[in-house]
N, C-alpha and C positions, 0 to 999 in steps of 0.2 A: 630151327623152330620159335627160337626167339623173335626173329624177325615176322614172322606170321603173328605170332600174338600182339605184336608192336602194330603192325598192320591191323589187324583184326580191331583191337581196342581205338587206334584212332579212328576208323571206320564206324565204330559203335558212336564214340562222341560225336563225332560230325552228325551224323544221323541224329541225333538226342538232341543237339545242340540248333541246326540249321533252320529247321522247319517254322519254328516260333519266330524267329528273327527275319525270315524270308516271307512269311505268309503276310500280306497285304491286309491290312486293316480300315476298310472303308464302309462300314457300317456306323451309322449314325443315329441316336438317338431320338434327333430333330433334324429334319432336312436342313440343309443350310439354306435356301431361302426364306423358310418360315423365321429361323434363327436371324436372319438379316431385319427381316421385316419387324420383327417383336422389338430387336434392339433399336432400329430406326425410328420405332412409336416411342421407345422409352427416352432416348435422348433428345426428341422435340418435347415431351412432356417435361422434362427436368429442367431443358430450355426455357421453356415458358414460364417455368415456375422460379426460375431463379432471378427472373424480371421484378416478381411481386415479394422477394425478401427484401427487407431493410438493412442495412448495414451491418448490424450487430448479429442478425439473424444467418448473414452470407459468411459473417468471419468465425461463427459458431460450426456452422455448414464446414467449411474448408478447413478447420481443425480437426472435426470428426473424420473428414473423409482421409486428413493427413494420417492419424492413428491408426485406421485399417488399414490403408495401406502399407503404412511400416509394419505393423503386423502380418501383413500379407507375403511381403518381400522377403522377409526371410525364411521362407519355406519350412517345411516338415522340423520338428525337432527331434523325431523319432524314425528311427531306419525299420522300415518293413520289409521281410525276407519270405517271398512267397513258399509256397510248400513245393513248387515243382524245380525252383533254384534248389532248396536242400536236399531233395531226390536227386537232381543233377549232379551237385556236388558229391552225394554221399557214392551216387555210380561212379563218376571219376577216381575216386576213391579207392573203391574197391576195385577197379581195374586197375589201378597203379600198383596196388597191393598183389595183386594178382601177376602181375606182368613180371616184377622182380623175382 
């Protein structure tokens, strides 16, 4: 009976954990071609405007870009746990407690 409970618990855990990880996410808020076109247009516009900057303006812009880059590189300073993760952890804990 103990082996059956362990097997059922393992199958339930796999059934809950695998679908979210295995499902491909091919949805896009914007099509890849539209994004590429928008980015290419912005890069061309920025490239053209750099030629019009004086050396002091270019230095200020480079420093500002470096500050923004440093702020973004560190990543998020908070950890967010989704409700789905919390529920899965609780289900696993309950199953482990029931097995023992």
